[in-house]
C-alpha positions in Angstrom: 20.0 -4.3 -18.2 21.6 -7.0 -16.2 25.3 -7.0 -17.1 27.8 -8.2 -14.5 29.6 -5.0 -13.8 30.6 -4.1 -10.3 30.3 -0.7 -8.8 33.9 0.0 -9.8 34.4 1.9 -13.0 30.8 3.3 -13.1 30.0 7.0 -13.1 30.3 8.4 -9.6 29.4 11.9 -10.5 27.5 13.7 -7.7 23.8 13.4 -7.9 22.9 15.4 -4.8 22.2 19.1 -4.8 24.7 21.2 -2.7 22.3 21.4 0.2 21.7 17.6 0.0 25.4 16.8 -0.2 25.9 19.0 2.9 23.3 16.9 4.8 25.0 13.7 3.6 28.4 14.9 4.8 26.9 16.0 8.1 25.5 12.6 8.8 28.8 10.9 7.9 30.7 13.3 10.2 28.3 12.3 13.0 28.8 8.6 12.4 32.6 8.7 11.9 33.2 10.9 15.0 31.2 8.6 17.2 34.3 6.5 17.9 37.9 7.3 18.8 40.2 6.8 15.8 43.8 7.7 15.0 44.1 11.1 13.4 46.1 9.5 10.6 43.4 6.9 9.8 40.9 7.6 7.0 37.6 8.7 8.4 35.1 5.8 8.5 32.4 4.3 10.8 31.5 0.9 12.1 28.3 -1.2 12.3 28.1 -0.3 16.0 28.3 3.4 15.3 25.5 3.1 12.8 23.3 1.1 15.2 23.9 3.6 18.0 23.0 6.5 15.7 19.8 4.8 14.4 18.8 3.5 17.8 15.3 1.9 17.8 14.1 3.7 14.7 14.9 0.6 12.6 15.0 -3.2 13.4 18.7 -4.3 14.0 18.6 -6.7 11.1 17.8 -4.0 8.6 20.6 -1.7 10.0 22.9 -4.7 9.5 21.7 -5.2 5.9 22.3 -1.5 5.1 25.8 -1.6 6.6 26.6 -4.8 4.6 25.4 -3.2 1.4 27.5 -0.1 2.0 30.7 -1.8 3.2 30.8 -4.1 0.1 30.8 -1.2 -2.3 34.0 -1.2 -4.2 34.5 2.3 -5.5 38.1 1.8 -6.7 37.9 -1.6 -8.3 41.1 -2.5 -6.4 39.7 -3.7 -3.1 40.3 -7.4 -2.5 37.4 -7.9 -0.2 34.7 -6.0 1.7 35.9 -3.4 4.2 35.2 -3.6 7.9 34.2 0.0 8.1 32.4 2.5 5.8 34.4 5.2 4.1 33.0 8.6 3.2 33.1 7.7 -0.5 31.4 4.3 0.1 28.6 6.1 2.1 28.0 8.8 -0.5 28.0 6.4 -3.4 25.6 4.0 -1.6 23.2 6.8 -0.7 23.4 8.1 -4.3 22.6 4.7 -5.8 19.8 3.7 -3.3 18.1 7.1 -3.3 18.7 8.4 -6.8 20.0 5.6 -8.9 18.4 3.6 -11.7 17.2 0.0 -11.4 20.7 -1.3 -12.3 22.5 0.8 -9.7 19.9 0.0 -7.0 20.1 -3.7 -7.7 23.9 -3.7 -7.2 23.5 -2.5 -3.6 20.4 -4.6 -2.9 22.1 -7.8 -4.0 24.8 -7.1 -1.4 22.1 -6.4 1.2 20.5 -9.7 0.5 23.5 -12.0 0.8 27.1 -11.7 2.0 28.3 -14.1 -0.7 29.1 -13.2 -4.2 27.1 -14.4 -7.2 23.5 -15.4 -7.4 21.3 -15.4 -4.3 18.8 -18.1 -3.2 15.1 -17.5 -3.5 14.6 -17.9 0.3 17.2 -15.1 0.9 15.3 -12.7 -1.4 12.1 -13.6 0.5 13.6 -13.0 3.9 15.1 -9.7 2.7 11.7 -8.5 1.4 10.0 -9.4 4.7 12.7 -7.5 6.6 12.2 -4.5 4.3 8.4 -4.4 4.5 8.6 -4.9 8.3 11.1 -2.1 8.6 8.7 0.3 6.8 5.9 -0.4 9.2 8.3 -0.2 12.1 9.9 3.2 11.2 6.6 4.9 10.3 5.3 3.9 13.7 8.5 5.0 15.5 8.5 8.4 13.8 4.8 8.8 14.3 4.1 9.0 10.6 1.2 6.5 10.5 -1.2 9.4 9.7 -4.0 7.8 11.8 -3.6 4.2 10.7 -2.7 1.3 12.9 0.4 -0.9 12.8 -1.0 -4.2 13.7 -0.7 -7.9 13.0 -3.6 -9.3 11.0 -5.3 -12.5 12.1 -4.8 -15.6 10.0 -1.9 -17.6 8.7 0.1 -14.7 7.2 0.8 -11.4 8.8 0.3 -8.3 6.6 4.1 -8.0 6.5 4.4 -11.5 5.0 1.4 -10.9 2.7 2.9 -7.7 1.2 6.3 -9.3 1.0 4.9 -12.3 -0.9 3.1 -9.9 -3.3 6.3 -8.1 -4.0 8.2 -11.4 -4.5 5.5 -12.6 -6.9 6.5 -9.8 -9.3 9.9 -11.3 -9.8 10.5 -13.3 -13.0 13.0 -16.0 -12.8 14.8 -17.6 -15.8 12.6 -20.4 -17.1 9.5 -18.8 -15.8 9.6 -20.3 -12.3 8.0 -18.4 -9.4 10.2 -17.2 -6.6 8.1 -18.8 -3.9 8.8 -22.2 -5.4 11.6 -24.7 -4.6 14.3 -23.4 -2.3 17.0 -24.3 -4.8 16.0 -21.5 -7.1 18.6 -18.8 -7.5 18.3 -15.1 -8.6 21.2 -13.5 -10.5 21.9 -9.8 -11.0 19.7 -9.7 -14.1 16.8 -11.1 -12.2 17.2 -8.7 -9.2 17.6 -5.7 -11.6 14.5 -6.6 -13.5 12.6 -7.1 -10.2 13.6 -3.6 -8.9 12.4 -2.1 -12.2 9.2 -4.2 -12.2 8.3 -3.7 -8.5 8.7 0.0 -7.7 7.7 -0.6 -4.1 11.1 -2.2 -3.4 13.0 1.1 -4.2 10.3 3.2 -2.5 10.4 1.2 0.7 14.2 1.4 0.8 13.9 5.2 0.5 11.5 5.3 3.4 13.8 3.2 5.5 16.8 5.5 4.8 15.0 8.8 4.9 13.1 8.0 8.1 15.6 5.6 9.7 18.6 7.9 9.3 16.5 11.1 9.3 18.3 12.0 6.1 16.9 14.2 3.3 13.4 13.8 4.7 12.1 16.7 2.7 12.6 14.8 -0.5 10.2 12.0 0.6 6.5 12.6 -0.1 5.0 10.6 2.7 1.6 12.1 2.1 1.3 10.3 -1.2 2.5 7.0 0.3 0.4 7.0 3.5 -2.9 8.8 3.1 -4.3 10.8 6.0 -7.1 9.0 7.8 -10.1 11.1 8.4 -12.9 9.8 10.6 -15.6 12.3 11.7 -16.9 10.2 14.6 -15.7 11.1 18.1 -15.7 7.5 19.2 -12.6 5.4 18.4 -12.8 3.4 15.2 -10.5 0.5 14.4 -10.3 -0.1 10.7 -9.9 -3.6 9.1 -6.9 -2.1 7.3 -3.5 -1.5 8.8 -0.8 0.9 7.4 0.8 -1.7 5.1 -2.5 -2.7 3.4 -3.4 1.0 3.0 -0.1 1.7 1.4 -0.6 -1.1 -1.0 -4.1 -0.1 -2.1 -3.3 3.6 -2.1 -0.4 3.0 -4.6 -2.9 1.7 -7.2 -5.2 4.8 -7.0 -4.9 7.7 -9.4 -2.1 10.0 -8.1 -4.5 12.9 -7.3 -6.5 10.7 -4.9 -3.8 9.3 -2.7 -3.4 11.9 0.1 -6.7 11.6 2.0 -9.0 8.8 2.9 -12.3 9.9 4.6 -14.6 7.4 6.2 -18.1 7.4 4.6 -19.6 4.2 6.1 -18.7 1.6 8.7 -21.0 -1.2 9.7 -19.5 -0.9 13.2 -20.4 2.8 13.5 -23.5 3.2 11.3 -25.1 -0.2 11.7 -26.0 -3.1 9.4 -28.3 -1.3 7.0 -28.2 -1.2 3.3 -30.3 2.0 3.4 -27.6 3.6 5.6 -24.9 2.4 3.2 -26.6 3.9 0.2 -27.3 7.1 2.0 -23.7 7.6 3.0 -21.8 6.6 -0.1 -23.8 8.0 -3.1 -22.6 11.1 -4.8 -19.4 11.2 -2.7 -16.8 10.7 -5.4 -14.3 7.9 -5.8 -14.1 5.5 -2.9 -12.7 2.2 -1.6 -15.2 -0.5 -0.6 -13.8 -3.0 2.0 -15.2 -6.2 3.5 -14.0 -8.8 6.0 -16.0 -12.1 5.8 -16.6 -14.5 8.6 -13.6 -16.6 7.6 -11.2 -13.6 7.9 -10.7 -12.9 4.2 -10.3 -9.1 3.6 -11.1 -7.8 0.1 -12.9 -5.1 -1.8 -12.9 -2.8 -4.7 -12.1 0.7 -5.9 -15.0 2.7 -7.4 -13.5 5.4 -9.7 -16.7 7.4 -9.8 -19.5 8.4 -7.4 -22.0 5.7 -6.7 -25.5 6.3 -7.9 -28.6 4.3 -7.1 -29.9 3.2 -10.6 -30.6 0.0 -12.5 -27.6 0.4 -14.9 -23.9 -0.4 -14.6 -21.7 2.6 -13.9 -18.0 3.5 -13.5 -15.1 3.1 -15.9 -11.9 1.1 -16.5 -10.0 2.7 -13.6 -12.1 0.6 -11.2 -10.4 -2.5 -9.7 -11.0 -5.3 -7.2 -8.4 -6.3 -4.6 -7.5 -8.8 -1.9 -5.7 -8.0 1.3 -5.9 -11.2 3.3 -4.9 -14.0 3.2 -3.0 -12.6 0.2 -2.5 -9.2 -1.4 -3.3 -8.6 -5.0 -5.0 -6.0 -7.3 -7.2 -7.0 -10.3 -7.7 -4.4 -13.0 -10.1 -4.1 -15.9 -9.9 -6.7 -18.7 -11.9 -4.7 -21.2 -14.2 -7.6 -21.7 -17.3 -5.6 -20.6 -18.2 -2.4 -18.8 -19.8 -4.0 -15.7 -17.5 -2.0 -13.3 -20.0 -0.8 -10.7 -23.6 -1.5 -9.8 -25.9 -0.1 -7.0 -29.6 -0.6 -6.9 -32.5 -0.9 -4.5 -36.3 -1.0 -4.6 -36.6 -3.0 -7.8 -38.6 -6.1 -8.3 -37.2 -7.5 -11.5 -33.4 -7.0 -11.2 -31.0 -7.6 -8.3 -30.9 -5.1 -5.4 -27.5 -4.6 -3.9 -24.0 -3.3 -4.6 -21.8 -5.1 -7.1 -18.6 -4.9 -9.0 -17.6 -7.0 -12.0 -19.2 -10.0 -13.7 -23.0 -9.9 -14.3 -26.3 -10.0 -12.5 -26.4 -12.8 -9.9 -22.8 -13.6 -10.7 -20.7 -10.7 -9.5 -17.0 -10.6 -8.8 -18.0 -8.8 -5.6 -21.6 -8.5 -4.4 -23.2 -7.1 -1.3 -26.9 -8.0 -1.0 -29.6 -5.6 0.0 -30.2 -8.1 2.8 -27.2 -6.6 4.5 -24.6 -9.0 6.0 -24.4 -11.4 3.1 -23.0 -11.4 -0.4 -21.1 -13.5 -3.0 -17.8 -13.5 -5.0 -18.3 -15.7 -8.0 -15.4 -16.5 -10.5 -15.1 -19.7 -12.4 -12.3 -19.5 -13.2 -12.1 -15.7 -12.9 -14.4 -12.6 -13.0 -14.9 -11.5 -16.6 -14.6 -7.7 -15.8 -11.5 -7.8 -13.6 -9.9 -11.3 -14.1 -10.1 -11.7 -10.3 -10.5 -15.1 -8.6 -13.0 -15.8 -5.8 -12.1 -13.1 -3.2 -14.0 -14.6 -0.2 -13.4 -17.8 1.5 -16.8 -19.2 0.5 -18.5 -18.3 -2.8 -21.6 -17.2 -0.8 -20.3 -15.4 2.3 -21.5 -13.6 5.4 -19.8 -10.6 6.9 -19.9 -8.4 10.0 -17.4 -5.7 8.9 -17.8 -3.4 6.0 -16.1 0.0 5.4 -16.3 2.6 2.6 -13.6 5.3 2.3 -13.8 8.3 0.0 -10.4 9.0 -1.5 -8.9 12.3 -2.5 -10.1 15.8 -1.6 -13.9 16.2 -1.0 -15.6 18.7 -3.2 -18.0 21.3 -1.7 -20.9 19.4 -3.2 -19.8 16.1 -1.5 -19.3 17.8 1.8 -22.8 19.4 1.6 -24.2 16.0 0.6 -22.8 14.4 3.8 -25.3 16.4 5.8 -28.3 14.8 4.2 -30.6 12.4 6.1 -30.8 8.8 5.1 -34.4 9.6 4.3 -33.3 11.6 1.3 -32.1 8.4 -0.5 -34.5 5.8 1.0 -38.0 6.3 -0.6 -39.4 3.4 1.4 -38.4 5.0 4.7 -39.9 8.3 3.5 -43.2 6.6 2.6 -43.4 4.8 6.0 -42.8 8.0 7.8 -45.6 9.8 5.9 -48.1 6.9 6.3 -47.5 7.0 10.1 -48.5 10.6 10.1 -45.1 11.8 11.3 -43.1 14.6 9.8 -39.4 15.1 8.9 -38.2 17.5 11.5 -35.0 18.1 9.6 -36.8 19.2 6.4 -36.0 22.9 5.7 -33.5 23.1 8.6 -30.4 22.1 6.7 -28.2 24.5 4.8 -28.6 24.7 1.0 -25.4 23.8 -0.8 -23.7 26.7 -2.5 -23.9 25.2 -6.0 -27.7 25.1 -5.9 
């Protein structure tokens, strides 16, 4: 990877199926016929024509970047400088490279989108390009009404979710000498670095595909948005505003097993279901894989993915597919180290061992802990959590929180759907005992349907 070849001389063999090529040609015809041109002039289109066609679907700066990338494609190897207009061959080759090319081919166009100058680009230019790219994804999904129930919003704090996700993508770039991209502004990135980055951070190519497919309304059937943005399912009639926005959902969702990426179903929300550990246990146990999410009083947003159903028991549970993550102030995912199997823990009603929900670490020293005394927890890591190699996720080691959410991911089984009709009394023996001592009866007993698998 990483040689200094230009686009000229490389294989320009068609990569589009006949129906796809027809769609590509149809879009070029629309763009090139938008302006009056001499009948003897080669067909082409200008930046203004592209902006007029795209309209408000994409931010103007991203349309300009795409145009710059296309117009600087040299398909003959004889061009002395970038053209002022886009030819049909330039358009087709650019779309082929960006939508179906390998990391080397994508990087050739991306480098031209980042900077108008030849040669290496500055780190700050890469950072700005990445922020524009991430922002354009949120913008176009909102404009095309493809948020699938999630919100497009600015997060409180020093960094927006756009900046946080862009910073995470940039952190995956390796510069020569081992420097980080977000270091001194003098740092430069050459073709080899950009190519390695595109290969290492697949979100870059995926986001470009979203921008082109949804911004140009081109080859939309080849983009699986359902796997990128999961459908948000909330059973409550009242409105519910999640701590997550569409960008943070996309980021977490991309780390889930592929079969669990299309649907997120709300199991528990402190806003809707109250600040009760018994309610939490009653709503999340035996419900399959899920995402646990918290926002502490300092605005830090973090959580974990539980790969298996939660069970109330005194032993650790789960497997090495579990992970912890941070959303704000920074985005990161922390996976299993293999050091131990302390992936998940959920317990209550015990006198000799901790009662609460935990992930990673050990008793009284969890990477993420929600105490049975709901509303407080801890994230302990000196220097990192042994199970996930995660740092302290909360602003304070011992934290308090108001907002907690748990989302089941993937398709719910018949058993899980039947379980969702259970009363909290089914999983809270203390509540059952208090009800019986008071001489009251459980009116729901015997009135609920029996699950089909029993």
